[in-house]
C-alpha positions in Angstrom: -15.0 24.4 13.6 -16.9 25.5 16.9 -20.6 27.1 16.9 -20.2 30.9 17.4 -21.7 31.5 20.9 -19.0 28.9 22.4 -16.0 30.9 20.5 -17.6 33.9 22.5 -18.0 32.6 25.6 -14.4 31.4 25.4 -13.3 35.0 24.8 -15.2 36.9 27.8 -14.2 33.7 29.9 -10.6 34.4 29.3 -10.7 38.2 29.5 -13.2 38.5 31.8 -14.8 41.4 29.5 -17.7 41.6 27.0 -16.5 44.5 25.5 -12.9 42.6 25.0 -15.1 40.1 23.3 -16.8 42.3 21.4 -13.6 44.4 20.1 -11.9 40.9 19.1 -15.0 39.7 17.0 -16.1 43.0 15.7 -19.6 42.5 17.1 -21.6 45.0 19.2 -21.7 43.9 23.1 -25.4 43.4 23.3 -24.7 40.9 20.7 -22.2 38.8 22.6 -24.2 39.1 25.6 -27.3 37.7 23.7 -25.5 34.9 22.5 -24.0 33.8 26.0 -27.6 34.3 27.3 -29.2 31.8 24.7 -26.1 29.7 25.4 -26.8 29.7 29.3 -30.8 29.1 28.4 -29.7 26.3 26.3 -27.6 24.6 28.8 -30.2 25.3 31.7 -27.2 26.8 33.8 -25.6 30.3 34.9 -22.1 30.6 33.0 -21.4 33.8 34.3 -21.2 35.8 37.5 -22.1 39.1 36.6 -20.6 42.2 38.7 -19.6 45.6 37.9 -15.8 44.1 38.0 -16.9 42.0 35.0 -17.8 38.6 34.4 -16.2 35.6 36.7 -17.1 32.2 35.6 -19.4 30.2 37.7 -18.3 26.1 38.3 -20.6 25.6 35.4 -18.6 28.0 33.1 -15.4 26.1 34.7 -16.2 22.7 33.1 -17.5 24.6 29.8 -14.5 26.5 29.3 -12.1 23.2 29.9 -14.6 21.6 27.4 -13.7 24.1 24.8 -10.2 24.5 25.2 -9.9 20.5 25.2 -11.8 20.7 21.9 -9.6 23.5 20.6 -6.4 21.2 21.4 -8.0 18.6 19.2 -9.0 20.7 16.6 -5.2 21.7 16.7 -3.9 18.2 16.4 -6.5 17.1 13.7 -5.4 20.2 11.5 -1.7 19.1 12.2 -2.6 15.3 11.1 -4.3 16.6 8.0 -1.3 19.1 6.7 1.4 15.7 7.7 -0.8 13.8 5.4 -1.1 16.2 2.7 2.5 16.7 2.8 3.2 13.0 3.2 5.0 13.2 6.8 2.5 10.4 7.6 0.3 8.0 6.4 -0.2 4.1 5.7 -0.3 2.4 3.0 -1.0 -1.3 2.7 -0.1 -3.7 -0.1 -0.5 -7.1 -0.8 1.8 -9.0 -3.0 3.0 -12.2 -4.9 6.5 -13.7 -3.6 7.6 -13.2 -7.3 7.7 -9.2 -6.2 9.1 -9.3 -3.2 12.6 -10.3 -4.4 14.4 -7.0 -5.6 11.4 -5.3 -7.3 9.3 -4.2 -4.4 11.8 -3.5 -2.3 13.8 -1.6 -4.3 10.6 0.5 -4.9 9.8 0.5 -1.3 13.4 1.8 -0.5 13.4 4.8 -2.5 10.2 6.1 -2.1 10.8 5.6 2.3 14.0 7.7 1.7 12.1 10.5 0.5 8.8 10.0 2.4 10.2 8.6 5.7 7.0 9.0 7.9 4.9 6.6 5.5 4.4 3.2 7.0 3.6 0.5 4.7 2.1 -2.8 6.0 2.7 -5.5 3.4 1.3 -9.1 3.1 3.0 -11.4 0.7 -0.2 -13.4 -0.7 -0.9 -16.3 -2.9 -2.3 -15.4 -6.1 -6.0 -16.6 -4.9 -6.1 -14.0 -2.1 -5.1 -10.9 -3.9 -8.7 -10.1 -5.6 -10.2 -10.9 -1.9 -7.7 -8.7 -0.1 -8.3 -5.6 -2.8 -12.0 -6.0 -2.6 -12.6 -6.4 1.0 -10.5 -3.2 1.3 -7.8 -5.2 3.6 -4.9 -4.0 1.1 -4.7 -0.9 -1.1 -2.7 -1.9 -3.8 -1.6 -5.2 -5.0 1.3 -6.9 -6.7 -0.4 -10.4 -8.7 0.7 -12.8 -11.1 -1.0 -13.4 -14.2 -4.2 -11.4 -12.8 -7.6 -12.2 -14.4 -9.5 -9.5 -16.1 -12.2 -8.5 -13.3 -14.9 -5.6 -13.3 -13.9 -5.2 -9.5 -10.6 -5.0 -9.9 -8.3 -1.8 -12.0 -5.1 -3.0 -14.1 -2.9 0.2 -13.2 0.5 -1.6 -14.9 1.7 -4.6 -16.3 4.9 -6.3 -16.1 6.2 -8.7 -18.9 7.3 -11.4 -16.6 8.1 -14.2 -19.1 8.7 -17.7 -17.4 12.1 -19.3 -17.3 13.8 -22.4 -16.6 16.0 -22.0 -13.7 18.7 -24.2 -12.4 22.7 -24.3 -11.3 25.2 -22.8 -13.7 25.9 -25.3 -16.5 23.1 -27.2 -16.1 22.5 -29.0 -19.7 19.5 -27.7 -19.9 20.1 -24.2 -19.8 22.7 -24.5 -22.5 20.7 -23.2 -25.3 17.2 -21.6 -25.6 14.5 -20.8 -25.7 13.8 -24.4 -24.6 10.8 -26.8 -25.6 8.3 -27.6 -22.9 8.4 -31.1 -24.3 12.3 -31.3 -23.8 11.3 -31.5 -19.9 9.3 -34.3 -19.8 10.5 -36.7 -16.9 12.8 -33.9 -15.9 13.2 -33.6 -12.1 11.5 -30.2 -10.6 11.3 -28.4 -7.6 8.1 -26.2 -7.7 5.8 -23.6 -5.7 2.9 -25.3 -4.3 -0.7 -24.7 -6.0 -1.4 -21.9 -4.2 0.6 -20.1 -6.4 0.0 -18.5 -10.0 3.4 -19.7 -11.6 2.5 -23.1 -10.5 -1.0 -23.1 -12.2 0.8 -21.8 -15.2 3.0 -24.5 -15.7 0.8 -27.4 -14.8 -1.3 -26.1 -17.6 1.5 -26.0 -20.0 2.8 -29.3 -19.1 -0.9 -30.8 -19.7 -0.9 -29.2 -22.9 2.4 -30.2 -24.0 1.3 -33.9 -22.6 4.3 -34.3 -20.8 5.0 -35.3 -16.8 7.3 -33.0 -14.6 8.8 -35.5 -12.2 7.9 -33.4 -8.9 10.9 -33.7 -6.4 9.9 -30.7 -4.1 7.0 -28.7 -3.4 7.2 -25.9 -1.3 5.5 -22.6 -0.5 8.4 -20.4 -0.9 10.3 -19.5 -4.1 13.2 -18.1 -2.0 13.8 -21.7 -0.5 13.4 -23.2 -4.2 15.7 -20.7 -5.6 18.3 -21.9 -3.5 17.9 -25.3 -3.4 18.0 -25.5 -7.4 21.3 -23.3 -7.2 22.9 -26.4 -5.3 21.7 -29.5 -6.9 20.3 -31.0 -10.1 16.7 -29.8 -10.1 15.1 -27.0 -12.2 12.5 -25.0 -11.4 10.5 -22.1 -13.3 10.3 -18.2 -12.3 10.2 -14.7 -13.6 12.8 -13.0 -14.1 12.3 -10.3 -11.3 12.9 -13.4 -9.0 16.3 -14.3 -10.2 18.2 -11.3 -11.5 20.6 -10.8 -9.0 21.8 -14.4 -8.8 21.9 -14.2 -12.8 24.3 -11.6 -12.4 26.3 -13.2 -9.6 27.1 -16.3 -11.3 24.8 -18.6 -8.8 22.2 -19.6 -10.9 21.3 -20.0 -14.9 18.4 -19.3 -16.7 16.9 -19.9 -20.4 13.5 -18.9 -21.7 10.9 -21.5 -22.4 8.9 -21.6 -25.8 5.2 -21.1 -25.8 2.9 -18.4 -25.5 1.7 -19.0 -22.2 5.3 -18.7 -20.7 6.1 -15.6 -23.1 2.9 -13.6 -21.8 3.1 -14.2 -18.0 3.3 -10.9 -16.2 3.1 -9.1 -12.7 0.6 -6.8 -12.6 -0.2 -4.0 -10.4 -3.9 -4.0 -9.0 -6.6 -1.7 -6.8 -10.2 -2.1 -6.5 -12.3 -0.5 -8.2 -14.2 2.5 -6.5 -11.6 2.4 -3.6 -10.9 5.8 -2.6 -7.1 5.6 -2.1 -5.6 7.6 0.7 -3.0 10.5 -0.1 0.1 8.5 0.4 -1.1 5.3 -1.0 -2.3 7.4 -4.4 1.4 8.6 -4.4 3.1 5.2 -3.8 0.8 4.1 -7.0 2.1 6.9 -8.9 5.7 5.9 -8.3 5.1 2.1 -8.3 3.5 2.3 -12.0 6.3 4.1 -13.1 8.8 1.8 -11.9 6.6 -0.9 -13.6 7.2 0.8 -17.3 9.2 -1.0 -19.5 12.6 1.3 -19.9 13.3 2.1 -23.4 16.5 0.3 -24.7 19.7 2.5 -25.2 20.9 2.7 -28.8 24.2 0.9 -29.1 27.2 3.4 -29.3 
């Protein structure tokens, strides 16, 4: 990547011989000498003291050789970094995700990926649904996991995970005894809800208005984790997609029942990127793993 004259100069400087440099580069000695003379003319200074004993560097030549050596070291480091990136030995992936995806799904995908590619660094922002698109389009994040993302020309939907909203509460809560549960049966029920920055909350408010019911808001919070723990130990109920409570359901610390209604059943967690954003090699590889993990698994036939 250096200009030829610098490479010829460096070889002569290290060996003290034009003849040696001509052998290395398979050029006649006069061609090497001409290139060095032109370099001296361009720089406006002599680089060598010429004598019968060979070529000795001047003070200016010593400075130039140090510059060339530094450039070669930088070039070697650049090549190593590029090799590391192509082999996924290093790199950075920036994610913007809604909290619903951060309970089990994303940590599991990250753990598997990091085990295979420990040199990849992740920078993760847990965002409100409304922030996701801005982070992608401003290139603040490479990949996003959003709740019920709207169709936009500047975003690309890479995968969609069906995540119908459920009513969750303490095991044995009377509202969880049968399902799917009609929304109208929730009129006047005390609930703990995420605040209005959450896509889940907007879906709940819309469904309640459409059913002409009033939910009795007892707790509003900006943390699904807090709400999940709260309803597990109280009479309050809340609404969440399955990926936020699968572990607790299996452990018997939470109960859940699906909700009737198209708006609830069509809820999803979506994998998004910005249109026209060239992802790094690491981000492209992680996107492939993420979209594969988001695909529904085929159900096994009963034995």
